[in-house]
Residue frames relative to the residue before (quaternion, step in Angstrom):
aa qw qx qy qz dx dy dz
X 1.0000 0.0000 0.0000 0.0000 0.00 0.00 0.00
X 0.2620 -0.7689 0.5684 0.1302 3.55 -0.83 1.03
X 0.4756 -0.6869 0.4794 0.2687 3.54 -0.93 0.98
X 0.4290 -0.6841 0.5304 0.2580 3.55 -0.96 0.89
X 0.3974 -0.7188 0.5280 0.2159 3.55 -1.03 0.85
X 0.2129 -0.7603 0.6024 0.1170 3.54 -0.97 0.89
X 0.1674 -0.8085 0.5589 0.0772 3.57 -0.92 0.84
X 0.5126 0.6731 -0.4007 0.3515 3.56 1.11 0.52
X 0.3441 0.7761 -0.4830 0.2145 3.60 1.15 0.39
X 0.6416 0.5214 -0.3359 0.4513 3.61 1.19 -0.26
X 0.6945 0.4667 -0.2619 0.4809 3.57 1.24 -0.23
X 0.5445 -0.5884 0.4818 0.3538 3.54 -1.21 0.52
X 0.3502 -0.7228 0.5578 0.2091 3.56 -1.12 0.70
X 0.2185 -0.8224 0.5109 0.1220 3.61 -0.15 1.23
X 0.0565 -0.7511 0.6552 0.0583 3.51 -1.29 0.46
X 0.6765 -0.4767 0.3500 0.4389 3.55 -1.25 0.19
X 0.6634 0.5134 -0.3077 0.4491 3.59 0.92 -0.90
X 0.6761 0.4685 -0.3140 0.4741 3.61 0.91 -0.82
X 0.6179 0.5399 -0.3442 0.4563 3.58 1.09 -0.62
X 0.6589 0.4900 -0.3017 0.4844 3.56 1.00 -0.82
X 0.6544 0.5158 -0.3170 0.4530 3.60 1.00 -0.77
X 0.6061 0.5809 -0.3582 0.4085 3.60 1.09 -0.60
X 0.5106 0.6304 -0.4263 0.4002 3.59 1.19 -0.36
X 0.7642 0.3485 -0.1769 0.5131 3.57 1.02 -0.83
X 0.5712 0.6036 -0.3656 0.4191 3.61 1.28 -0.11
X 0.0649 -0.8538 0.5164 0.0046 3.56 0.31 1.26
X 0.7456 0.3893 -0.2125 0.4974 3.62 1.16 -0.48
X 0.5409 -0.6762 0.3828 0.3219 3.62 1.18 0.33
X 0.2891 0.7923 -0.4930 0.2134 3.59 1.06 0.65
X 0.6755 0.5079 -0.2996 0.4427 3.62 1.14 -0.47
X 0.4834 0.6527 -0.4499 0.3712 3.59 1.24 -0.03
X 0.0967 0.7872 -0.5995 0.1074 3.59 -0.58 1.16
X 0.0204 -0.7935 0.6069 -0.0406 3.53 -0.78 1.09
X 0.6309 -0.4967 0.4111 0.4316 3.54 -1.27 0.23
X 0.1733 -0.7926 0.5788 0.0827 3.53 -0.93 0.89
X 0.1672 -0.7638 0.6176 0.0849 3.53 -1.13 0.74
X 0.6226 -0.5586 0.4029 0.3714 3.52 -1.26 0.45
X 0.8030 0.0010 0.0383 0.5948 3.58 1.06 -0.72
X 0.6383 -0.5082 0.3929 0.4241 3.58 -1.22 0.26
X 0.6209 0.5454 -0.3506 0.4406 3.60 1.05 -0.69
X 0.6444 0.5083 -0.3215 0.4723 3.60 1.01 -0.76
X 0.6383 0.5174 -0.3253 0.4679 3.59 0.98 -0.81
X 0.6481 0.5107 -0.3125 0.4706 3.58 0.99 -0.84
X 0.6512 0.5191 -0.3161 0.4545 3.59 0.95 -0.88
X 0.6513 0.5025 -0.3146 0.4736 3.60 0.97 -0.82
X 0.6633 0.5031 -0.3080 0.4606 3.59 0.94 -0.86
X 0.6613 0.4971 -0.3101 0.4684 3.61 0.94 -0.85
X 0.6415 0.5150 -0.3237 0.4675 3.59 0.97 -0.83
X 0.6516 0.5053 -0.3108 0.4726 3.57 0.98 -0.81
X 0.6338 0.5323 -0.3290 0.4546 3.59 0.97 -0.82
X 0.6912 0.4662 -0.2865 0.4721 3.60 0.88 -0.91
X 0.6087 0.5375 -0.3597 0.4596 3.60 1.06 -0.62
X 0.6557 0.4962 -0.3092 0.4777 3.59 1.02 -0.76
X 0.6061 0.5334 -0.3508 0.4744 3.61 1.05 -0.72
X 0.6565 0.5066 -0.3041 0.4689 3.58 0.94 -0.88
X 0.6427 0.5137 -0.3191 0.4703 3.58 1.01 -0.81
X 0.6394 0.5194 -0.3242 0.4651 3.61 1.00 -0.78
X 0.6439 0.5081 -0.3217 0.4730 3.60 0.98 -0.81
X 0.6500 0.5115 -0.3120 0.4675 3.58 0.95 -0.87
X 0.6410 0.5161 -0.3235 0.4671 3.60 0.96 -0.84
X 0.6609 0.5031 -0.3108 0.4621 3.60 0.94 -0.87
X 0.6469 0.5138 -0.3212 0.4629 3.59 1.00 -0.81
X 0.6615 0.4974 -0.3077 0.4694 3.59 0.96 -0.82
X 0.6411 0.5054 -0.3289 0.4747 3.59 1.00 -0.76
X 0.6415 0.5208 -0.3230 0.4614 3.59 0.96 -0.81
X 0.6529 0.5176 -0.3082 0.4592 3.57 0.95 -0.90
X 0.6875 0.4704 -0.2995 0.4651 3.59 0.91 -0.86
X 0.6338 0.5136 -0.3335 0.4725 3.62 1.06 -0.61
X 0.6563 0.4988 -0.3093 0.4742 3.60 1.02 -0.76
X 0.6503 0.5123 -0.3144 0.4645 3.58 1.05 -0.75
X 0.6695 0.4974 -0.2972 0.4648 3.59 1.09 -0.67
X 0.6438 0.5573 -0.3218 0.4139 3.60 1.14 -0.49
C-alpha cells in the first residue's frame, strides 16, 4: 500500500475548538501556519510536494488502467 500524499502543509489545520476560540481572537494570535527557515526552503518543500502529488496521480491512473484492462 502506497501512502497518499498530502499537500496541505502550508495551511492551518482547523478544528472545532480553534474555530470557537477565533470568536474571541481579535488580534489573530491563533493563526498558525507551517514555518520554514527561508523562502527558498518553503519553495523547495512546496515543489517537492507538488511533484509527489503528480507521481501519485500517475500511479492512480496506471492502476485504474490496469484494472480496466483486466476487467475487459
